C-alpha positions as CSV (number, residue, x, y, z in Angstrom):
1,M,-11.8,5.7,-22.7
2,D,-9.1,8.1,-21.9
3,T,-8.4,10.3,-24.8
4,N,-5.5,10.9,-23.4
5,L,-3.7,7.5,-24.0
6,L,-0.8,7.2,-26.3
7,R,-0.3,4.1,-28.3
8,A,3.7,2.6,-27.2
9,K,5.6,0.7,-29.9
10,S,7.9,-1.1,-27.3
11,Q,8.0,-4.4,-27.0
12,K,9.2,-4.4,-23.4
13,L,6.0,-3.0,-21.9
14,K,4.3,-5.3,-19.1
15,A,0.8,-4.2,-18.0
16,I,1.0,-4.8,-14.5
17,L,-1.9,-5.3,-12.1
18,D,-2.5,-5.1,-8.5
19,L,-5.5,-6.0,-7.0
20,G,-5.6,-4.9,-3.2
21,T,-8.2,-5.3,-0.9
22,N,-9.1,-1.2,-1.4
23,T,-7.7,-0.5,-4.4
24,F,-7.0,-2.2,-7.8
25,H,-3.9,-0.8,-10.0
26,L,-2.7,-0.5,-13.9
27,L,0.5,0.2,-14.4
28,I,1.8,0.3,-18.1
29,A,5.8,0.9,-17.9
30,E,9.3,-0.8,-18.6
31,V,12.2,-0.6,-16.7
32,Q,15.5,0.8,-18.7
33,E,18.8,0.9,-16.9
34,S,16.7,-0.2,-13.5
35,E,14.7,2.9,-13.9
36,I,10.7,2.8,-14.9
37,K,9.7,4.8,-18.0
38,E,6.0,4.8,-17.0
39,H,3.2,5.0,-19.8
40,Y,0.5,4.7,-17.9
41,Q,-1.3,4.4,-14.2
42,K,-4.9,4.2,-13.4
43,Q,-6.0,2.8,-10.0
44,I,-10.1,2.6,-9.2
45,P,-10.9,2.6,-4.9
46,V,-12.9,-1.6,-5.9
47,K,-13.1,-1.5,-2.1
48,I,-13.3,-5.8,-2.5
49,G,-12.6,-6.2,0.9
50,A,-15.7,-3.9,1.9
51,G,-18.7,-5.7,3.8
52,G,-16.5,-9.7,4.3
53,I,-12.7,-8.6,4.6
54,N,-13.3,-10.5,8.2
55,S,-15.5,-13.3,7.4
56,G,-13.2,-14.8,4.3
57,V,-15.9,-13.9,1.3
58,I,-15.7,-11.1,-1.2
59,A,-19.2,-9.8,-1.0
60,P,-21.7,-9.5,-3.8
61,D,-21.2,-6.3,-4.7
62,A,-17.8,-5.7,-4.3
63,Y,-17.3,-8.8,-6.1
64,L,-18.9,-7.5,-9.1
65,R,-17.4,-3.9,-8.6
66,G,-14.1,-5.7,-9.1
67,M,-15.1,-7.3,-12.9
68,E,-15.9,-3.6,-13.6
69,A,-12.5,-2.6,-13.3
70,L,-10.9,-5.3,-14.6
71,A,-13.1,-4.4,-17.8
72,Q,-11.9,-0.8,-17.7
73,F,-7.9,-2.7,-17.2
74,H,-8.3,-4.7,-19.9
75,E,-10.2,-1.8,-23.1
76,I,-7.4,0.1,-21.8
77,I,-4.3,-2.7,-22.1
78,S,-5.6,-3.3,-25.8
79,Q,-4.3,0.1,-26.7
80,Y,-1.1,-0.9,-26.0
81,S,2.1,-2.9,-27.5
82,I,2.7,-5.1,-24.2
83,A,5.2,-7.7,-23.9
84,S,3.9,-9.3,-21.0
85,I,0.8,-9.2,-18.5
86,V,1.7,-9.7,-14.8
87,A,-0.7,-9.7,-12.5
88,T,-1.4,-10.8,-9.0
89,G,-4.3,-10.5,-6.1
90,T,-3.8,-9.9,-2.5
91,S,-5.4,-10.0,1.0
92,A,-8.6,-9.9,0.0
93,I,-8.0,-12.0,-2.2
94,R,-5.8,-14.8,-1.1
95,N,-8.0,-15.4,1.9
96,A,-11.8,-14.5,0.3
97,K,-13.6,-18.3,-0.1
98,N,-14.7,-16.9,-3.9
99,G,-11.5,-15.6,-4.4
100,A,-10.7,-18.5,-7.0
101,A,-13.4,-18.1,-8.5
102,F,-13.3,-14.2,-8.8
103,L,-9.5,-15.1,-11.2
104,A,-11.4,-18.3,-12.6
105,E,-14.0,-15.3,-14.1
106,A,-11.1,-12.7,-14.5
107,R,-9.3,-15.3,-16.3
108,D,-12.3,-16.9,-18.9
109,R,-13.9,-12.9,-19.2
110,F,-10.4,-10.6,-19.9
111,G,-7.8,-13.3,-20.2
112,F,-6.3,-12.2,-17.1
113,I,-4.0,-15.2,-15.3
114,I,-3.6,-13.7,-11.8
115,E,-1.5,-15.0,-9.2
116,S,-3.3,-15.2,-5.4
117,I,0.4,-14.5,-3.9
118,S,1.4,-15.2,-0.7
119,G,2.3,-12.7,1.9
120,D,5.5,-13.6,2.1
121,L,5.7,-13.2,-2.4
122,E,4.3,-10.0,-1.4
123,A,6.8,-8.2,1.5
124,E,9.3,-9.4,-0.8
125,L,8.0,-7.6,-3.5
126,I,6.9,-4.4,-1.8
127,Y,11.4,-4.0,-0.5
128,K,12.2,-4.6,-4.7
129,G,9.6,-1.9,-5.9
130,V,10.7,1.1,-3.1
131,G,14.2,-0.1,-3.3
132,L,13.6,1.1,-7.1
133,S,12.2,4.9,-5.6
134,F,15.8,6.4,-4.4
135,N,19.1,4.3,-2.8
136,F,18.9,3.0,0.7
137,P,21.6,4.3,2.9
138,E,24.1,2.3,4.3
139,K,22.4,0.4,7.4
140,A,19.1,-1.4,8.2
141,V,15.9,-0.2,6.8
142,L,12.2,-0.9,7.9
143,V,9.8,-0.8,4.9
144,M,6.1,-0.8,5.6
145,D,3.5,-1.2,3.3
146,I,-0.3,-0.4,4.6
147,G,-2.9,-2.1,2.8
148,G,-6.5,-2.9,3.2
149,G,-5.9,-6.5,4.0
150,S,-3.0,-6.5,5.4
151,V,0.9,-4.8,6.2
152,E,3.7,-5.7,5.2
153,F,6.8,-5.2,7.5
154,I,10.7,-5.9,5.7
155,I,13.9,-5.3,7.5
156,G,16.8,-5.1,4.9
157,K,19.7,-3.2,4.4
158,K,20.3,-2.8,1.0
159,D,19.1,-5.0,-1.3
160,K,19.3,-8.1,1.4
161,I,16.3,-8.9,3.1
162,L,16.8,-9.8,6.9
163,W,13.1,-10.3,7.8
164,K,9.8,-9.9,6.5
165,Q,6.6,-11.2,7.7
166,S,3.2,-9.6,6.4
167,F,0.3,-9.3,8.6
168,E,-3.5,-9.7,8.5
169,I,-4.1,-6.2,10.2
170,G,-5.0,-4.0,7.1
171,A,-7.1,-0.9,7.4
172,A,-9.9,-2.4,6.3
173,R,-9.8,-5.1,8.4
174,L,-9.0,-2.6,11.7
175,L,-12.1,-0.8,10.8
176,E,-14.7,-3.7,10.4
177,R,-13.3,-4.7,13.4
178,F,-13.4,-1.9,15.8
179,R,-15.6,0.2,14.3
180,P,-14.5,3.7,15.6
181,S,-16.7,6.3,16.4
182,N,-16.7,9.7,14.5
183,P,-14.3,11.2,16.0
184,I,-12.4,8.3,17.3
185,L,-12.1,8.5,21.3
186,E,-9.3,8.2,23.2
187,S,-10.3,4.6,24.9
188,E,-10.5,3.5,21.0
189,I,-6.8,4.0,20.5
190,A,-5.8,2.4,23.3
191,E,-7.8,-0.3,22.5
192,I,-6.4,-0.8,19.2
193,R,-2.7,0.2,19.9
194,Q,-3.4,-2.8,22.8
195,Y,-4.3,-5.1,19.8
196,L,-1.9,-3.4,16.9
197,Q,1.0,-4.4,20.0
198,E,-0.6,-8.2,20.5
199,M,-0.6,-8.6,16.7
200,L,2.9,-7.2,16.0
201,K,5.7,-9.1,18.8
202,P,7.0,-10.9,15.6
203,L,8.1,-7.5,14.8
204,T,9.2,-6.7,17.8
205,K,11.1,-9.0,18.6
206,A,12.9,-9.2,14.7
207,L,13.6,-5.7,15.6
208,V,15.4,-6.6,19.1
209,Q,17.4,-8.8,17.3
210,T,18.5,-6.5,14.7
211,E,19.6,-4.1,17.5
212,Q,21.3,-7.0,18.8
213,K,23.5,-7.5,16.2
214,G,24.2,-4.0,16.1
215,E,21.8,-2.5,13.4
216,K,19.2,-0.2,15.1
217,V,16.8,0.7,12.1
218,D,16.4,4.1,12.6
219,L,14.4,5.2,9.2
220,L,10.9,3.6,8.3
221,I,10.2,4.0,4.8
222,G,6.6,3.8,4.2
223,S,5.3,2.3,0.6
224,A,3.1,4.8,-1.2
225,G,-1.1,4.3,0.0
226,S,-1.5,6.3,2.9
227,F,2.2,7.6,2.9
228,E,1.1,9.7,-0.3
229,T,-2.0,10.9,1.2
230,L,0.2,11.8,4.3
231,L,2.4,13.5,1.8
232,D,-0.6,15.3,-0.6
233,V,-2.3,16.6,3.4
234,L,0.9,17.9,4.3
235,K,1.4,20.0,0.9
236,L,-2.1,21.0,0.2
237,D,-3.5,21.7,3.7
238,L,-1.3,22.2,6.3
239,H,1.1,23.6,3.6
240,K,4.3,22.0,4.7
241,T,7.2,21.4,3.1
242,Y,8.9,17.9,3.0
243,T,12.5,17.4,1.1
244,S,12.8,15.1,-1.8
245,I,15.6,12.7,-2.2
246,T,13.4,11.6,-5.6
247,P,10.8,12.6,-7.6
248,F,9.7,9.1,-5.9
249,A,10.9,9.3,-2.1
250,H,10.4,12.0,-0.2
251,K,12.4,12.9,3.6
252,V,9.3,14.1,6.0
253,S,10.7,16.0,9.9
254,R,9.0,14.0,12.8
255,E,6.9,17.4,13.1
256,N,5.4,17.8,9.9
257,V,4.5,13.3,10.6
258,N,3.2,14.9,14.1
259,L,1.0,17.4,12.6
260,F,-0.3,15.0,10.3
261,F,-1.4,13.0,13.0
262,G,-3.1,15.5,15.2
263,L,-4.9,16.6,12.3
264,I,-6.4,12.9,11.3
265,L,-6.7,11.2,14.6
266,H,-8.8,14.4,15.9
267,S,-11.0,15.1,12.6
268,T,-14.4,14.0,12.0
269,E,-15.6,12.1,8.2
270,A,-17.0,15.2,7.5
271,E,-14.0,17.3,8.2
272,R,-11.4,15.0,6.5
273,K,-14.1,15.0,3.3
274,E,-12.5,18.5,3.2
275,L,-9.2,17.6,2.5
276,K,-7.5,18.5,-0.9
277,G,-5.1,15.8,-0.3
278,L,-7.2,13.1,1.2
279,L,-9.0,10.9,-2.0
280,D,-12.2,10.0,-1.2
281,F,-12.0,6.4,-0.7
282,R,-9.8,6.3,1.7
283,V,-11.8,8.5,4.6
284,D,-12.9,6.1,6.2
285,M,-9.8,3.8,6.6
286,I,-6.9,6.8,6.7
287,V,-7.9,7.3,10.7
288,V,-7.1,3.4,11.6
289,A,-4.2,3.4,9.0
290,T,-2.7,6.7,10.2
291,L,-2.7,5.5,13.9
292,L,-1.2,2.3,12.2
293,F,1.8,4.2,11.3
294,K,2.1,6.0,14.3
295,H,2.0,3.1,17.0
296,V,5.0,2.0,14.7
297,L,7.0,5.0,15.0
298,D,5.8,5.6,18.7
299,T,6.8,1.7,19.6
300,Y,10.2,1.5,17.9
301,S,11.5,5.5,18.7
302,I,11.7,5.5,14.4
303,G,12.9,9.4,13.9
304,N,13.0,9.1,10.4
305,L,10.5,8.7,7.8
306,V,10.6,8.4,3.6
307,A,7.3,8.4,2.1
308,S,8.2,6.3,-1.4
309,N,5.6,6.6,-4.5
310,Y,6.9,2.7,-5.3
311,A,5.1,-0.2,-4.3
312,L,4.1,-3.5,-5.4
313,K,3.3,-3.1,-8.7
314,E,6.6,-1.5,-9.3
315,G,8.4,-4.5,-7.3
316,L,6.1,-6.5,-10.1
317,L,8.1,-5.5,-12.9
318,K,11.3,-7.1,-12.0
319,K,9.3,-10.2,-11.4
């Protein structure tokens, strides 16, 4: 047990369980006057999609890792006075043949009632979560969340969602589908980008239609995960700075983004393992995630980037 855990007495506390394809997240927090007061946060790199993501199954070892993570979460939650628990499973769980069995076992063993949410709802909640990290500008923006199983894109303006869609092209799916060389070859980059161009046709159409209505999108807001890796690598490995709009949202120059692209896309696995800003469980998937991120910036000529620390789990606080 973490000896730094504090016993919170507030009856407004929520425990949020975000069961992602790569990572299971636990957030214990409350919302006070539209601001999040965090009491505890933990992430466990479960990689529940490993070995079965594209065949639609949670592999036995991944299933076991998931249950072990939930056992840890259950123990932590028991140390707090929690008003409610909100728990969701995303891409790997909602698409797995044994996903329902996994959720049933979680309920029987730990009392967790976990909702397997649709990609549409996931996108909506991500937008709400990111919106808590800073005040959006008075123009249309594109929010992007790169998960292991799916990638969510949302075009929005302030509190209004103009368009949203979830695509089953997450980093774990891309890695298993293409199995790039070490380091990735230019021919493999071209192959993956051609695939992304085809898969993201609905996004292309939505951005064109948004621009036709007088709302040119020139700001990409990246949601947690790979975008937090961008911030950490810039600071700890490339020794570059970025501008913090709030403690939870950070503006990164395109010049520094390009430096990050160059570093990641030309690195070997061994070299990535040496990076101080790259967590061990992201070493394999960061290449395809970075390529996906780069594809969006380049294809849609987006010049500005904000990396937000908030994502689905913060959005669930308002569910």
